[in-house]
C-alpha positions as CSV (number, residue, x, y, z in Angstrom):
1,M,-0.2,47.6,-173.4
2,K,-4.3,47.8,-173.7
3,H,-4.3,44.1,-175.2
4,F,-2.2,42.9,-172.1
5,L,-4.5,44.7,-169.7
6,L,-7.7,43.2,-171.2
7,R,-6.4,39.6,-171.2
8,S,-5.4,40.1,-168.0
9,A,-8.8,41.4,-167.1
10,I,-10.5,38.3,-168.9
11,F,-8.3,36.1,-166.8
12,L,-9.1,37.3,-163.5
13,L,-12.7,37.5,-164.6
14,F,-12.4,33.5,-165.4
15,L,-10.5,32.8,-162.1
16,L,-13.5,34.8,-160.3
17,V,-16.4,32.6,-162.0
18,C,-14.4,29.3,-161.4
19,A,-14.0,30.1,-157.9
20,A,-17.7,31.3,-157.3
21,A,-18.8,28.0,-159.1
22,L,-16.5,25.9,-156.9
23,E,-18.0,27.7,-153.9
24,L,-21.3,27.2,-154.8
25,F,-20.7,23.6,-155.3
26,V,-18.9,23.1,-152.1
27,R,-21.8,25.0,-150.4
28,S,-24.6,22.5,-152.2
29,L,-23.0,19.3,-151.1
30,P,-24.6,17.9,-147.7
31,N,-23.1,18.4,-144.3
32,S,-24.0,18.1,-140.7
33,Y,-24.1,21.7,-140.0
34,K,-26.6,22.4,-142.9
35,L,-28.7,19.3,-142.1
36,K,-29.1,20.4,-138.6
37,N,-30.1,24.0,-139.4
38,E,-32.6,22.6,-141.8
39,W,-34.0,20.1,-139.2
40,M,-34.5,22.8,-136.7
41,E,-35.8,25.4,-139.6
42,N,-38.4,22.4,-140.4
43,N,-39.4,21.0,-137.1
44,S,-38.9,24.4,-134.8
45,N,-42.7,23.9,-133.6
46,S,-42.6,20.1,-132.5
47,V,-38.9,19.5,-131.0
48,E,-39.4,19.3,-127.3
49,C,-35.8,18.6,-126.5
50,I,-32.3,19.4,-128.3
51,V,-29.0,18.2,-127.3
52,L,-26.1,20.2,-127.3
53,G,-22.2,19.8,-126.9
54,N,-19.5,18.6,-128.6
55,S,-18.3,15.0,-130.1
56,H,-19.2,13.4,-126.6
57,A,-22.8,14.5,-126.9
58,L,-22.9,13.7,-130.8
59,F,-21.8,10.0,-130.8
60,S,-23.4,9.6,-127.5
61,F,-27.2,10.6,-127.6
62,R,-29.1,8.7,-130.3
63,P,-32.7,10.6,-130.1
64,D,-34.4,7.7,-131.6
65,S,-33.6,5.7,-128.7
66,M,-34.6,8.7,-126.3
67,G,-38.1,9.4,-127.2
68,N,-40.3,11.6,-129.6
69,N,-39.4,15.2,-130.8
70,I,-35.6,15.0,-129.7
71,F,-33.2,16.3,-131.9
72,N,-29.2,16.1,-131.5
73,L,-27.7,19.5,-132.4
74,A,-24.0,19.1,-131.1
75,N,-21.1,18.5,-133.7
76,V,-17.5,17.6,-133.4
77,S,-15.2,20.3,-131.2
78,Q,-18.4,22.5,-130.7
79,T,-17.4,25.1,-128.0
80,L,-19.7,26.0,-125.1
81,D,-20.1,29.5,-126.5
82,Y,-21.4,28.1,-129.6
83,D,-23.6,25.7,-127.5
84,C,-25.0,29.2,-125.9
85,E,-25.3,30.8,-129.3
86,L,-27.1,27.9,-130.8
87,L,-29.6,27.4,-128.0
88,K,-30.5,31.4,-128.3
89,H,-30.4,31.3,-132.0
90,Y,-33.4,28.5,-132.2
91,A,-34.7,28.4,-128.8
92,T,-37.1,31.5,-129.8
93,R,-38.6,29.6,-132.6
94,C,-39.2,26.3,-130.6
95,R,-42.8,26.7,-128.9
96,N,-42.6,23.5,-127.2
97,L,-39.1,23.3,-126.1
98,K,-39.0,21.8,-122.9
99,S,-35.5,19.9,-122.2
100,V,-31.9,21.0,-123.3
101,I,-29.0,18.4,-122.3
102,L,-25.6,19.7,-122.6
103,T,-22.1,17.9,-122.2
104,V,-19.8,19.6,-119.8
105,D,-17.0,17.6,-119.2
106,N,-13.3,17.4,-119.3
107,S,-13.5,17.5,-123.1
108,N,-14.9,20.7,-123.4
109,L,-14.4,23.0,-120.5
110,F,-10.9,23.6,-121.2
111,D,-11.3,24.3,-124.6
112,A,-9.6,27.2,-126.2
113,S,-11.9,29.5,-128.7
114,L,-12.9,27.5,-131.8
115,D,-11.2,30.5,-133.8
116,E,-8.1,29.2,-132.4
117,M,-9.0,25.3,-132.4
118,G,-10.6,25.2,-135.7
119,P,-11.4,28.2,-137.8
120,H,-12.8,26.2,-140.5
121,R,-15.6,25.0,-138.2
122,A,-16.5,28.9,-137.4
123,A,-17.0,29.1,-140.7
124,F,-19.6,26.2,-140.9
125,Y,-21.8,27.8,-138.0
126,K,-21.7,31.4,-140.3
127,I,-22.4,29.7,-143.4
128,Y,-24.8,27.0,-142.6
129,M,-26.6,27.8,-139.5
130,G,-26.6,31.9,-139.3
131,I,-24.7,32.3,-136.3
132,D,-23.5,35.8,-137.2
133,R,-20.4,36.2,-135.3
134,H,-17.9,37.4,-138.3
135,S,-18.1,39.2,-141.4
136,V,-18.9,37.8,-144.5
137,F,-15.7,39.3,-145.9
138,S,-13.7,37.7,-143.5
139,R,-12.0,34.1,-143.9
140,Y,-15.2,32.7,-142.2
141,G,-17.3,33.9,-144.9
142,L,-16.2,31.5,-147.8
143,E,-15.7,27.8,-147.6
144,L,-12.7,28.1,-150.4
145,M,-10.6,30.3,-147.6
146,N,-10.3,26.8,-145.8
147,A,-8.6,25.0,-149.0
148,A,-7.9,21.8,-146.8
149,T,-11.3,21.5,-145.5
150,V,-12.8,21.8,-149.2
151,Q,-10.3,19.4,-150.3
152,A,-11.7,16.6,-147.6
153,K,-15.2,17.5,-148.2
154,L,-14.7,16.9,-151.9
155,Q,-13.0,13.7,-151.1
156,K,-15.8,12.5,-148.8
157,H,-18.7,13.6,-151.4
158,F,-16.9,11.5,-154.3
159,S,-16.4,8.5,-151.8
160,G,-20.1,8.5,-151.0
161,N,-19.5,9.7,-147.6
162,D,-21.0,13.1,-147.1
163,L,-22.9,12.6,-144.1
164,E,-21.7,11.0,-141.1
165,V,-25.1,11.6,-138.9
166,D,-28.2,9.9,-138.9
167,S,-31.6,12.3,-139.9
168,L,-31.9,13.5,-135.8
169,G,-28.3,14.6,-135.7
170,W,-26.5,11.6,-134.2
171,G,-23.2,10.8,-135.2
172,F,-23.0,7.0,-136.1
173,T,-19.8,6.2,-137.3
174,Y,-18.1,5.1,-134.4
175,K,-19.5,1.5,-134.7
176,D,-18.8,-1.2,-132.2
177,N,-17.8,-3.8,-134.8
178,L,-15.0,-1.3,-136.3
179,R,-13.4,-1.0,-132.7
180,D,-9.6,-1.0,-132.5
181,S,-8.0,-2.1,-129.2
182,E,-5.0,0.2,-130.3
183,N,-7.3,3.4,-129.7
184,L,-7.3,2.6,-126.0
185,S,-3.3,2.0,-125.9
186,I,-1.6,4.2,-123.2
187,E,0.0,6.1,-126.0
188,Q,-3.4,6.9,-127.5
189,V,-5.0,7.7,-123.9
190,K,-2.1,10.0,-123.1
191,S,-2.5,11.5,-126.5
192,R,-6.2,12.5,-125.8
193,I,-5.4,13.8,-122.0
194,E,-3.0,15.9,-123.5
195,G,-5.4,17.2,-126.0
196,H,-8.0,18.0,-123.0
197,T,-5.3,19.6,-120.6
198,C,-5.8,22.8,-119.4
199,T,-2.7,25.3,-120.7
200,N,-4.9,28.8,-120.1
201,W,-6.9,28.9,-117.2
202,S,-8.6,32.0,-118.6
203,N,-10.4,29.6,-121.5
204,A,-12.0,27.6,-118.4
205,M,-13.2,30.7,-117.0
206,S,-14.7,31.9,-120.4
207,N,-16.2,28.4,-120.7
208,Q,-17.8,28.5,-117.3
209,K,-19.4,31.6,-117.7
210,S,-21.1,30.2,-121.1
211,V,-22.3,27.0,-119.0
212,M,-23.8,29.5,-116.7
213,A,-25.3,31.6,-119.4
214,I,-27.1,28.7,-120.9
215,A,-28.1,27.7,-117.6
216,R,-29.6,31.1,-116.8
217,Y,-31.1,31.4,-120.1
218,C,-33.0,28.0,-119.5
219,K,-34.1,28.8,-116.1
220,E,-35.5,32.3,-117.4
221,N,-37.5,30.9,-120.2
222,G,-38.7,27.8,-118.4
223,I,-36.6,25.0,-120.0
224,R,-35.1,22.3,-118.3
225,L,-31.2,21.9,-118.0
226,V,-29.6,18.5,-118.1
227,L,-26.1,18.8,-117.7
228,I,-24.1,15.4,-118.3
229,E,-20.6,14.4,-117.8
230,T,-20.4,11.4,-120.8
231,P,-18.8,8.1,-119.7
232,T,-14.9,8.0,-120.3
233,S,-12.3,5.0,-120.3
234,R,-10.9,3.8,-116.9
235,A,-7.2,4.8,-118.3
236,Y,-8.6,8.2,-119.2
237,N,-10.0,8.9,-115.9
238,R,-6.9,8.1,-114.2
239,L,-5.0,10.6,-116.0
240,I,-7.5,13.5,-115.7
241,P,-5.7,16.2,-113.3
242,K,-7.4,16.7,-110.2
243,R,-7.6,20.3,-110.6
244,Q,-9.7,20.0,-113.8
245,L,-11.9,17.4,-112.2
246,D,-12.4,19.9,-109.4
247,F,-13.3,22.8,-111.5
248,I,-15.9,20.5,-113.6
249,S,-17.4,19.4,-110.0
250,Q,-17.6,23.0,-109.1
251,T,-19.2,23.9,-112.3
252,L,-22.1,21.7,-112.4
253,S,-22.5,22.7,-108.7
254,L,-23.0,26.3,-109.4
255,C,-25.3,25.6,-112.1
256,Q,-27.5,23.5,-110.2
257,E,-27.4,25.7,-107.0
258,K,-28.0,28.8,-109.0
259,Y,-30.4,27.9,-111.7
260,G,-31.7,24.3,-110.7
261,A,-30.1,22.2,-113.5
262,I,-29.9,18.9,-113.2
263,T,-26.6,17.4,-113.3
264,L,-25.8,13.8,-113.9
265,D,-21.9,12.5,-113.8
266,L,-21.3,9.5,-115.7
267,H,-17.7,9.9,-116.5
268,D,-16.4,7.1,-114.4
269,D,-19.8,5.2,-114.2
270,E,-19.3,1.1,-113.8
271,R,-21.9,0.6,-116.6
272,F,-19.5,1.1,-119.3
273,G,-16.5,-0.8,-119.4
274,D,-13.5,-0.6,-121.8
275,N,-15.5,-2.7,-124.5
276,D,-17.9,0.1,-124.5
277,F,-15.3,2.5,-126.1
278,F,-14.1,3.1,-129.7
279,D,-11.4,5.4,-128.4
280,A,-10.3,6.7,-124.9
281,D,-13.1,9.1,-124.4
282,H,-15.8,8.2,-126.8
283,I,-18.3,5.3,-126.7
284,T,-19.4,3.0,-129.5
285,D,-22.7,3.1,-131.3
286,L,-24.2,0.2,-129.1
287,A,-23.1,2.0,-125.9
288,A,-24.6,4.8,-127.1
289,T,-28.0,3.3,-127.4
290,R,-27.7,2.5,-123.9
291,L,-26.4,5.7,-122.7
292,S,-29.4,7.4,-124.3
293,R,-31.8,5.3,-122.5
294,I,-30.0,6.3,-119.4
295,A,-30.6,10.2,-120.5
296,A,-34.5,9.5,-121.2
297,S,-35.0,7.9,-118.0
298,V,-33.6,11.2,-116.5
299,L,-35.8,13.4,-118.8
300,A,-38.8,11.1,-117.8
301,D,-38.3,11.2,-114.1
302,K,-37.6,15.0,-113.7
């Protein structure tokens, strides 16, 4: 019996060592969260403008086309409450922060919480960006608690595609030369709309509070806030529920009236046609250059 217990203990120890080694290896791999945290830590004294938001911001705003000392801090499925936490987490170190660009539109104002939509991403904010919302002993404290994500991360690493953002945080993978017209088919458009349709209005109210909190924080700290609805395809726009469009408009108006936020509604802008979209609600890299220059002109004019 003693030999059995000893062998079992040795085997368990071996498994723990292997798991710890794998966890450390996975954490050592490049990813956008780690890159963005390191950039902010190394450049906090010089950054003047940060971009926040979900994939609409990640793929739409190219700091290299907007001016100097600008960084894109957005990420895929980044929710507005995390935008708020990231702003407060980094802004105190950014002595020269003058402006924040935040996307607020049909793709993120009606999101459920990240814990519900993508718990593996919630773990990334804790592990790589220091957003201490969850215990280290919870499912958010270890990458290995999300096996599918670890597998995908390893596959990307061994295929040489660790990073899908450039050195200034912009997501460059929605390339114009890789456009597929099938991504704009009515079936795909309906699928995108379905994913952005509000099913629980308490989520919308909670997200509105997060936007207001960001606007209030910016006003209190002398930071200019630019709220942008990014371009989306004509077919997508026709299917957005009116109630949601009204709620977006109300949210932006409240931020403008109460906190002086600058608002820019480009969701149905005529300067962007179907050829500018990688899919129903994301623009291509070429269109992102044009949109970034539009945003830069807003920063310069105000």
